N, C-alpha and C positions, 0 to 999 in steps of 0.2 A: 602867670599861672594859668593852668587848663581848668576851664570850668567844668564841674561834673555834671552829668544829666541826671534826670530823675528816672528812678527805677521803673522798668517797663514803657520806657519812652515810645513815640510812634515808630521810629526807625526801627527800633528791636523787632517790634511786632511785624514790619514789612520785612526785614531780613528773613525771620522765622517763616513767615508765609511763602517767600519765594524758595525757601529751601524744602518746605513740605510740597511743593509741586515740583518734584524731580523731573528732569529731562529724561529723554530715552537712554542716554548714556548712564545714567543713574536709576535705571529701572530696577536694579536690586534693592536700593533704598525703598522706592515707591511700593515694591511688592512687600517689603517688611512693614511699612506702616499700613498698608491694608490688612496684613495679617494680624497686627496688634489691634487695630480697630475692630476687626471682626471677633478676634478672641475676647476682647474686652466686653463688647456687645452681648456674646452668647453667655459669657460667664456672668454678666450682671443680671440678664434675663433668666438664667437658671436660678440663681440665687432668689430673685424676687418671686418667681413662679412657684419655687418650693415652699418659700416661707408663707405664701398666700395659700397653697395647697393644705399645709400642715395647721394653718390657723384655721382654715375652713373646716377641716376634719376634726380639730378638737371642739370647735364651736358646735358642729352638727351633733357630735357624739354626746357632748355635755348636754346639748339642750333636748335631745331625745331621752336622756336620762332624767331630767328634771321635769320634763313635759308628760311623762307617763309613769313615773315612780315617785314612792313618798321620798322626800327629802330626808326624813329621820323615821325610823320604824322603833316603836317602844314594844319591847318584848317583855315576857315575865320569865324570871330564873327559874328553871325546871325543878320541880319537886317529883320524887319516886312516888307512884302510885301503889296501891295494894298490888296490882298485877305485874308490878315491877317496871312498867314503862314510866319513861319521864313525861311528867305533863307540864305543859307550858302554856295551857290556856288562862285566859282572862275573864273572869266571873263578872266582876262589877266594872264592866267595859265602859258603860256610860259614864260613871262618875270618873273614872281614869281620864277618858278622853276630855271631860269637861275641864278637869285640873290641868291637864296639859295644854288645852286650848287657851288657858288664861296667861300662860307664859309671854312676856313682852316678846314680839317678833314672829308669834305663830299665826299663820293665815286660818288653819282649820287641823282639827285632830278627828279622825275617824276611825271607828273599830272595822277591822278586816277579818274574814275568815278565808283560809287557804287551803288547797288540797289539790292534789294531783288525780286525773281520771284519765279515762279512755274515750274520746269521742267517737261516734260511729255513725255513718250514712250510707245506706245502700252498698254495703259489703266493703266500704273504705274506712279505715281507722287512722287516729292521729292521737298521739299523746297531748294532753293539754293541762295546762295549770290554772285552775280556776281561783278567781279574786271574788269573794263575796262583798259587794259593797252597796251602800245606799246610793239610789240614783242622783240624789243631789251632790253627793261627794265625787260621784263619776263625771258630773258636768264640770267640776273644777280642775280635772285633767286636762289641759290644753291639746295635747297631742293626741288624745283618746277621743275627745268631744270635737274635733277640727270637723266641720261639715263639709269642708272642701276635699278632704281625702277619705271620707267615709260614704258608706251606702246605708240607706235606712234612715231612720228617725229616732236619734237618741232619746226621745221622749217616750217612746213606746219600750224603754229597757226593761221596765218593770213587767212587761208581758211575756218576756222571754230570757234570751242570752245573746250577749255581745260577744262577737268573735274577732280575732286578729284577721286580718287578709290573708296571711300565710296559713291559718287553720282552715278557713274557708276555701283557699285554693287546693289545700291538700285533700279536703273531703269531696271537693267538687259542689259546694252548697252556695245558697245565695239568701238574701231576705224573703223571709217567707217560708223558707224550707224547715223541716223538724229534724232535729238531731238527737241521738240518744248519748247520755252521758252514763258510763260504767264505771263504778268505783268497787274495788276488791273488798272494802271494809263496809259491808252492809249489815243485814240483819242476822243476829246470833241465833241460830238454831239448835236443836238436838243433835243435828248431823253436821255441825259446823257453821262458819259464817257464810251466808250466801251473798253473793255480789248485789250491789243496789244498782238499778237500772231505772232512769227517768228520762223523759223526753222534753225537749224545749224547743219552742219556735225560735228561730234565728230573726231577731229584730233589727240587729245594727252590726255592721262590718267595718271596723276601724283599721286604718293604717297608722301605726305610730313612729313609721320612720326607720325603725331598727328591726333587722331581719329576726333576730332571736325573740324578740316581743311578739312581733306579728305572727310568728310562726308557732308560738307555743301558748300564747295568753287568751283567757276568755274571762268574761265578767258575768256574773250572776247576781240578782238582787239579794241583799244581806240576809233576808229572813229565808229565801229560798235556799241559799247555800247553807245557812245554819241546819235547815231541816235535811237537806241532802247528805251533808257531812255529820250527822248526828250531834250537832254542836249547838243544840238548844239552850239559851241563856248563857252562852259563852262566846267569846271571840279569840282568834289565834294572836292578833296583834293590833297596834293602834299606829295607823298612818298619819304623819305629820308633815304639813307643808308650812314653809316659812318664807318671810319675805325676802331675806338675804340668803340663798343657798350656799353662796361662796363662803359665808362666814358661819356655817351651821356649827362648825366644832366649838366656836366660843359659846353656843348657846347649850352644848350638851349637859354641863353642870346644872343650869337652872332646869332643864327637861328631866334629868334623873330626880332632882329633889321633888319636883312636881309629881312624878310618876310614884314616888315611894321607894321602900328599901327593896322590895322584891322585883324591881324592874331593870332592865338594862336597854340602852339606846344603841343603834347602828344607823351611821350617817350614809349618805350615797357616796360620800368621799371614802368612807371605810370599804364599800362595796365595790367601788371602781377606782380605788387609789392606785393600785399597782397598774393598771393600765394607764392612767394619767400620768403616773411618773415615768413610765416607758416612753410616752409619747413626748414628755419633756426631755428626756434623755435622747431621744432620737432627735428632737428638733436641734438641740445643742451640737450633736454630732453631725448631722446634716449642714449646720452653719459652718461648723470648721472645715468639712470637706469642701464645701463650695467657696469658701474663702480662700482655701489652697488653690481652687481653679482660677480664682481672680488673681490670686498672685503669680500663678504660672502665666495667664494672659498678660499680666502688667511686665513681667519679665521681657516678653517680646519686644515690649517698647526700649528696653535697654539694648537689645540685639539691634534694633532699627536704628538708634541714636548712635551707637558705637560704629555702625557703617557709615552713618551720615557724617560723624566727625571725621572718620577717615577720608571720606571722598572730599570733605570740605575743607582739609588741612590748607591748602594753598590759600582758598578765601580767608580762613582764620587768620594766617599769617599777615595777608594785605591789611585786613581789618585792624589787626593790632598795631601795625606800623602807622595806619591812618589816625590811630589815636583812640580807638576803643578800649575801654578797660577789660580786666578780666571778669568784673561783674556783668558788664553788657554781653560780653560773649556767653557767660554762664546763663544769663536770663534769655538769649537767643534760643539757645538750644533746649533750655528748660520749657519755653514756650511750645517747642516742637513736641516734645514728648508730652507735655501737660495738656496739649490740644488734642492728641489722639486719646488720652485717657478721658477727657471731659465730653468729647463727641461719642465714644464708645459707651459711656456711662448714660449719657443722655438717650441714645438709641436702646439700649438695654433696659431702661428704665419704661421707655415706651412700650416695648414689646413684652415686657414682664406684665406691666398693667393692663394691656389688652388681653392677654392670655388670661389673667384673673378674671377680667370682666366678662369674658366671652367664652368661659371653660366649658359651658354646657354645650353650644354647637360644635367647638372643636372636640370635646369628647365624644359627642355624637358621630361626628365624620369618622374619627379614629375607630370607633366601634364599628361603624358600618364597613369600613375599609378592612377591618380585621375579621369580618364575619360575625360579630357578635361575640359575648362571652369574655370581653375585657375586663370587666369590673364583676366579681363574683360577690352578692351581698351576703351569702352564706358564709364567707371568708372574712369579710371586712365589716361586717354589721350593718352598714349603711347602704342606701340603694344607689347612690350616685357620688361622684368625686365633686366633693365641694371646694370652695376657694373664697377667702375673705381677704381683701387688699386692705391692709392697715398702714396709715401715713408713717408709723414707727419703723416698720419692716422697709418700707421704701427708703426712708431717710438713713436707716442702717446699712442698707447695701450701697447707697449712693456715696456715705461717708467712708465706707470700705474701700470702694472701688477708686473714689478720687485721691483717698490718703496714699494707698498703695501706688498708685500711678505718679503722685508727685515725689513720694520718697525715692522711687527706683530711678526716676528721671534725673535726679540730682547728681547721681555718680558719673554717668557719661559726660552731663553738663559741665561738671567740675573738672574731667579731664581735657576738655575743648577749652575752658577758661585757663587752664595752666599750660596749655601748649606753647612751647617757645617759637615765637614768630621767626627767628633766624633759621632754626632747625625746619621749620615748615617750608621756608623758601629757599632752603638751600640747594636743592636740585630742581629749582623751577627756571 
């Protein structure tokens, strides 16, 4: 009785390796192997690079939101005043902030005054959204109070105004300059409402990392903002920061209960939820599209194996007559195809990981080669193309590539195993 060999025996690997090293007469097989290898490598590289960029973009976008905005904003439900306008102001803002600050999970709750004005300096104007905030509360905003990206001393905030870097660039001002803030809702006189104009020293210029924030936002001390906007004794909203911003929705009922019946809450996920959902849909679509590219690259392995099986028909017949089983023949050609998939996946992972790790110099080179302007922050919101390499993304790309490579290899390998040795040697 013939003794069966163990699966993937050394001689099966030896035969597969000899077949992979095609001779000149079998140059077509060698070319198809190289095409398959390059295709798998580029497809895996594109998949990992795209996943890393999308992860980095979302992380940077969320970080700029959480680092420069309230995690939850508490508003008052509007009431119609005598003049017919809707009044959303909060009179007992200190008590309200204290009650909200006692909710478990809340880091701080601070009153804010907000308003839109025009900033002017030496004939240059810019629309600005003013946030009136206490100095100690401004220090708790990591993206605003970052000394590495800011100019000036944030401890001098009480002496003037803090501007976003985009506003400062638009006006052409720096730390120490004096700008004017012009509000159309000024003093009411017998001849109508005259604009309110105040001058403030620029004491701090911040860069939050988001173009729309840096281009439109400025901060005034809370008392100065109350005076400028005629909000003495009232606030417009309560800014709430929490320990776990990702779970802020679960805290909404407790915040509403603490704020009272005339309050409503607006979370950062409510404000940016549509964009985040769009990013999630885009991530899924891109993964599907790039998975199809991996499948197309894996199909090249099928073409190469079919050519290899056709060219090695005589060898298959001889091996079968020497006693090799169908399983051994199947494993020989499976190794040929799987080796291409494994090597291509390995090279693709290396290239994709290097791209994610060195994206800044790569992007800088591309930007220089294209003459600049490749990344427009006014359109994309953030200033650079970020990338974050996650192990889960790398493993999913590897599993997809290897899985497809192994599956598509089975079919031509089975065809080789089922080849009739008599037919293979009939005309030899």
